[in-house]
LUMZA-376359 format. One record per residue (C-alpha): residue number from 1; residue in one letter; y, z, x. Coordinates in steps of 0.5 Angstrom, whole numbers, plus 500, padded with zeros to 3 digits. Last residue first. Example, Ala and Ser with C-alpha at 12.3 -4.5 7.8 and 13.67 -1.06 7.14 Angstrom:
BEGIN
2, S, 498, 514, 527
1, A, 491, 516, 525
REM end
This chain:
BEGIN
387, R, 153, 926, 539
386, T, 155, 918, 541
385, I, 157, 919, 548
384, V, 159, 912, 550
383, V, 158, 910, 557
382, K, 162, 905, 562
381, R, 158, 905, 569
380, V, 160, 908, 576
379, T, 159, 906, 583
378, Q, 166, 906, 586
377, A, 165, 913, 589
376, Q, 159, 911, 593
375, A, 156, 918, 595
374, Q, 156, 920, 588
373, A, 151, 915, 587
372, Q, 145, 919, 586
371, A, 148, 924, 581
370, E, 151, 919, 577
369, R, 158, 917, 576
368, V, 160, 916, 569
367, F, 166, 913, 566
366, Y, 167, 915, 559
365, V, 168, 913, 551
364, G, 168, 918, 546
363, R, 164, 924, 543
362, K, 165, 930, 547
361, P, 165, 931, 554
360, N, 164, 938, 557
359, S, 167, 937, 564
358, V, 172, 931, 564
357, R, 175, 929, 570
356, R, 181, 925, 569
355, G, 181, 917, 571
354, M, 186, 916, 565
353, A, 180, 913, 561
352, D, 176, 919, 562
351, F, 172, 921, 567
350, A, 164, 924, 567
349, V, 160, 926, 573
348, S, 153, 926, 573
347, G, 148, 932, 575
346, A, 144, 932, 569
345, P, 144, 925, 565
344, L, 150, 925, 560
343, H, 148, 927, 553
342, R, 147, 922, 546
341, L, 148, 916, 550
340, L, 150, 909, 549
339, T, 151, 904, 555
338, P, 157, 900, 554
337, Q, 157, 893, 552
336, P, 157, 887, 557
335, K, 163, 882, 556
334, H, 161, 875, 554
333, G, 165, 870, 558
332, S, 160, 865, 559
331, G, 158, 866, 551
330, Q, 164, 863, 548
329, P, 161, 862, 541
328, S, 165, 857, 537
327, N, 171, 859, 532
326, G, 176, 854, 535
325, E, 181, 856, 540
324, Q, 189, 854, 539
323, I, 191, 852, 546
322, G, 199, 854, 548
321, P, 200, 849, 553
320, M, 201, 854, 558
319, S, 196, 859, 556
318, D, 195, 865, 551
317, R, 189, 863, 547
316, L, 190, 863, 539
315, I, 185, 865, 534
314, S, 186, 863, 527
313, I, 182, 867, 521
312, S, 181, 864, 515
311, A, 181, 865, 507
310, S, 186, 859, 506
309, A, 191, 863, 502
308, E, 191, 870, 506
307, N, 191, 867, 514
306, A, 189, 872, 518
305, V, 192, 871, 525
304, Y, 188, 873, 531
303, F, 191, 873, 538
302, R, 187, 872, 545
301, N, 188, 875, 551
300, Q, 181, 875, 553
299, I, 181, 883, 555
298, P, 188, 884, 551
297, N, 185, 882, 544
296, H, 192, 882, 540
295, C, 192, 882, 532
294, L, 197, 879, 527
293, A, 197, 879, 519
292, I, 199, 875, 513
291, S, 199, 868, 515
290, G, 199, 864, 509
289, D, 195, 858, 510
288, G, 192, 857, 516
287, V, 195, 856, 523
286, G, 199, 851, 527
285, I, 203, 853, 533
284, A, 210, 853, 534
283, R, 213, 853, 541
282, V, 218, 856, 547
281, T, 223, 860, 542
280, Q, 228, 863, 547
279, N, 229, 870, 549
278, T, 229, 868, 556
277, A, 225, 873, 559
276, C, 222, 875, 552
275, D, 219, 868, 551
274, I, 218, 867, 544
273, V, 212, 864, 541
272, A, 212, 862, 533
271, V, 206, 862, 529
270, T, 205, 857, 524
269, D, 203, 856, 516
268, C, 210, 855, 514
267, L, 211, 860, 508
266, Y, 207, 866, 511
265, S, 210, 865, 518
264, S, 208, 869, 524
263, C, 212, 871, 530
262, Y, 209, 872, 537
261, V, 213, 875, 542
260, K, 212, 874, 549
259, N, 212, 878, 556
258, N, 205, 875, 559
257, L, 201, 882, 559
256, S, 205, 886, 554
255, D, 204, 881, 548
254, Y, 208, 883, 542
253, L, 207, 882, 535
252, L, 211, 880, 529
251, R, 210, 879, 522
250, D, 214, 875, 518
249, S, 219, 869, 519
248, S, 221, 864, 514
247, S, 224, 856, 515
246, Q, 221, 857, 523
245, V, 223, 860, 529
244, L, 231, 860, 530
243, M, 232, 866, 536
242, T, 238, 871, 535
241, A, 240, 874, 542
240, V, 243, 880, 544
239, V, 244, 884, 538
238, S, 247, 891, 540
237, D, 243, 898, 540
236, T, 246, 899, 547
235, T, 240, 902, 550
234, G, 234, 899, 546
233, D, 238, 892, 546
232, I, 236, 888, 539
231, A, 233, 881, 539
230, S, 234, 878, 533
229, V, 228, 873, 530
228, N, 230, 867, 525
227, G, 228, 864, 519
226, I, 232, 860, 515
225, F, 229, 861, 508
224, A, 230, 869, 509
223, F, 227, 874, 512
222, N, 230, 877, 519
221, T, 225, 878, 523
220, C, 226, 884, 528
219, Y, 225, 885, 536
218, V, 227, 891, 539
217, M, 228, 890, 547
216, D, 227, 895, 552
215, D, 225, 890, 557
214, R, 218, 891, 559
213, T, 216, 896, 553
212, N, 218, 890, 548
211, Y, 218, 893, 541
210, C, 216, 890, 535
209, F, 219, 890, 528
208, Y, 219, 887, 521
207, H, 223, 886, 515
206, P, 231, 885, 516
205, W, 235, 882, 511
204, Y, 239, 877, 514
203, P, 244, 876, 520
202, V, 243, 883, 524
201, R, 248, 888, 524
200, V, 246, 895, 527
199, A, 247, 901, 524
198, V, 248, 907, 529
197, V, 246, 913, 531
196, V, 243, 916, 525
195, T, 240, 923, 526
194, D, 233, 926, 527
193, Q, 236, 930, 533
192, E, 231, 928, 538
191, G, 228, 921, 536
190, D, 235, 919, 534
189, I, 235, 914, 529
188, V, 238, 907, 529
187, T, 239, 904, 522
186, V, 238, 896, 522
185, D, 243, 892, 518
184, N, 243, 886, 513
183, S, 242, 889, 507
182, G, 236, 890, 502
181, G, 231, 890, 507
180, N, 233, 895, 511
179, A, 229, 895, 517
178, C, 229, 902, 520
177, Y, 229, 903, 528
176, V, 227, 910, 531
175, K, 229, 912, 538
174, N, 227, 916, 544
173, D, 230, 911, 549
172, K, 224, 909, 553
171, S, 219, 910, 547
170, N, 222, 906, 542
169, Y, 219, 907, 535
168, C, 219, 902, 530
167, L, 219, 902, 522
166, A, 219, 898, 516
165, K, 222, 896, 509
164, P, 228, 900, 508
163, S, 230, 898, 501
162, P, 238, 900, 501
161, G, 240, 903, 508
160, T, 238, 909, 511
159, P, 239, 917, 510
158, V, 235, 921, 514
157, T, 231, 927, 512
156, A, 229, 933, 516
155, V, 223, 938, 518
154, A, 218, 936, 513
153, S, 211, 940, 515
152, D, 205, 938, 518
151, T, 206, 944, 523
150, L, 204, 940, 529
149, G, 206, 933, 528
148, D, 213, 935, 525
147, I, 214, 930, 519
146, V, 221, 927, 519
145, T, 222, 923, 512
144, V, 226, 917, 512
143, T, 231, 915, 506
142, E, 232, 910, 501
141, G, 228, 913, 496
140, Q, 226, 906, 493
139, W, 223, 904, 500
138, A, 221, 911, 502
137, L, 221, 911, 510
136, C, 216, 916, 513
135, Y, 217, 918, 521
134, V, 211, 922, 524
133, K, 213, 927, 530
132, N, 211, 929, 536
131, N, 217, 930, 540
130, V, 216, 924, 545
129, S, 210, 921, 542
128, N, 214, 919, 536
127, Y, 210, 916, 531
126, C, 211, 911, 525
125, L, 210, 910, 518
124, D, 211, 905, 512
123, W, 212, 905, 505
122, P, 213, 911, 501
121, W, 215, 910, 494
120, E, 220, 915, 492
119, G, 222, 920, 498
118, T, 217, 924, 501
117, C, 213, 930, 500
116, V, 208, 932, 505
115, T, 200, 933, 503
114, A, 196, 938, 508
113, L, 190, 938, 512
112, V, 185, 934, 509
111, V, 178, 934, 513
110, E, 176, 928, 516
109, T, 172, 932, 521
108, E, 175, 929, 528
107, G, 181, 925, 526
106, D, 184, 931, 521
105, F, 187, 929, 515
104, I, 195, 928, 513
103, T, 196, 925, 506
102, V, 203, 923, 505
101, N, 207, 923, 499
100, D, 211, 920, 493
99, D, 205, 919, 489
98, N, 205, 912, 487
97, Q, 206, 910, 495
96, N, 201, 914, 498
95, A, 203, 914, 506
94, C, 197, 916, 510
93, Y, 197, 920, 516
92, V, 192, 921, 521
91, K, 191, 927, 526
90, N, 188, 928, 533
89, N, 194, 933, 535
88, Q, 197, 929, 541
87, P, 194, 922, 539
86, N, 197, 922, 532
85, Y, 195, 916, 528
84, C, 199, 912, 523
83, L, 197, 909, 516
82, A, 201, 905, 511
81, T, 200, 903, 504
80, P, 196, 908, 500
79, Q, 196, 907, 493
78, M, 195, 913, 489
77, G, 194, 919, 493
76, T, 189, 921, 499
75, P, 181, 922, 499
74, V, 178, 921, 505
73, T, 171, 917, 505
72, G, 166, 917, 511
71, V, 161, 914, 516
70, L, 162, 907, 514
69, R, 158, 903, 520
68, N, 160, 899, 526
67, S, 155, 904, 530
66, V, 160, 905, 536
65, C, 166, 904, 532
64, D, 165, 909, 526
63, I, 168, 906, 520
62, V, 172, 911, 516
61, E, 174, 909, 509
60, V, 181, 912, 506
59, S, 182, 913, 499
58, S, 186, 913, 492
57, G, 185, 906, 490
56, Y, 189, 899, 489
55, Y, 192, 899, 496
54, H, 185, 902, 499
53, A, 186, 904, 506
52, V, 182, 903, 512
51, Y, 181, 908, 518
50, I, 177, 905, 524
49, K, 174, 910, 529
48, C, 173, 911, 536
47, N, 174, 919, 536
46, L, 180, 919, 541
45, S, 182, 912, 540
44, N, 183, 913, 533
43, Y, 185, 906, 530
42, C, 189, 904, 524
41, M, 188, 900, 518
40, V, 192, 897, 512
39, Y, 190, 894, 506
38, P, 183, 894, 504
37, G, 183, 892, 497
36, Y, 177, 892, 493
35, G, 171, 897, 496
34, I, 168, 898, 503
33, A, 163, 893, 504
32, L, 162, 892, 511
31, T, 161, 885, 514
30, A, 158, 885, 521
29, I, 158, 880, 527
28, V, 163, 875, 526
27, L, 163, 871, 532
26, N, 169, 870, 536
25, T, 165, 870, 542
24, A, 168, 875, 547
23, G, 172, 879, 541
22, D, 166, 880, 537
21, I, 169, 880, 530
20, V, 168, 886, 525
19, L, 169, 883, 518
18, V, 172, 889, 513
17, N, 170, 888, 506
16, S, 172, 888, 498
15, G, 177, 882, 499
14, S, 177, 881, 507
13, G, 180, 886, 511
12, C, 179, 885, 519
11, Y, 177, 889, 524
10, I, 177, 886, 531
9, Y, 172, 888, 537
8, N, 173, 889, 544
7, N, 168, 895, 544
6, I, 172, 901, 546
5, P, 178, 897, 545
4, A, 178, 897, 538
3, Y, 183, 892, 535
2, C, 186, 892, 528
1, M, 187, 887, 522
REM end
């Protein structure tokens, strides 16, 4: 699953398709046929695109979020398993499991720029925004390959524990965390030097991460029949709490709006909610069978749970009683869609999402103050440039 803030839509892989869900109404508004095996997605915030990798193929499909149409196919290696976006250089990275390499392509043109060799069975990727690097773990190779975001070359190889499973980046302390699924520890890598800082001991086999930006805390699921989640302090690299969630713990998602962590359980058909202020599990919400992916809609503050075994999506709303929503339309809360334009009106002024003036806006989302309204700075409208 993947969220696109440009239109408040959620994209979910399903069989041979990608479903497009309106975040305001909870309705499926489009079904895009992309071929069997949509496995992982990522969002290009600069060009407003969604990339979908085929686990059973050798390509990445490109979806235009403005038109919700397929606009391209990028050739990759065999069995792409992970995607990562580099916003600084507008590049996309695709880890190819069977070819032991990473395909790098341009986010504007979808032209392949380079192929970087990694360890055996590359499995996950993460981006270091401070040093402009991409990290790729190799499951069987038991290493992390460090790729320079500017030169598209491997600059370091870092050893991990056995069967590394997932990566997570801590932007505050500039560290990368690697869950070693074959042991009971997490390898912590210095983002500047690309050296191992420490191996943090956790109760069971660590599998998935999420990062709490507010408290500088890394949460890690310990995959075992006694499911729990460990909270690792980003400054001290020590476990400060371990929360019992359910009989198994899988994917994690951090809610920055309410400082909570959501933990899915494939076996238990529940999502546990952890209060990050107290590091305590506050409730468990029933969902469909085989929950396998999580996605957050920050506008309505809803959480989408993909249930593989029951072919359904559960929608959760963050509220005091933890209400689970149905799939009915929410018409009164519908968010007005932005105006689609090929060119800006003469005399208008465009600003990006950070409030910076843009003299020659390219394709993307902008806030525009038109010539007749410049005397009133608060009179603006949101537009999407489609050229």
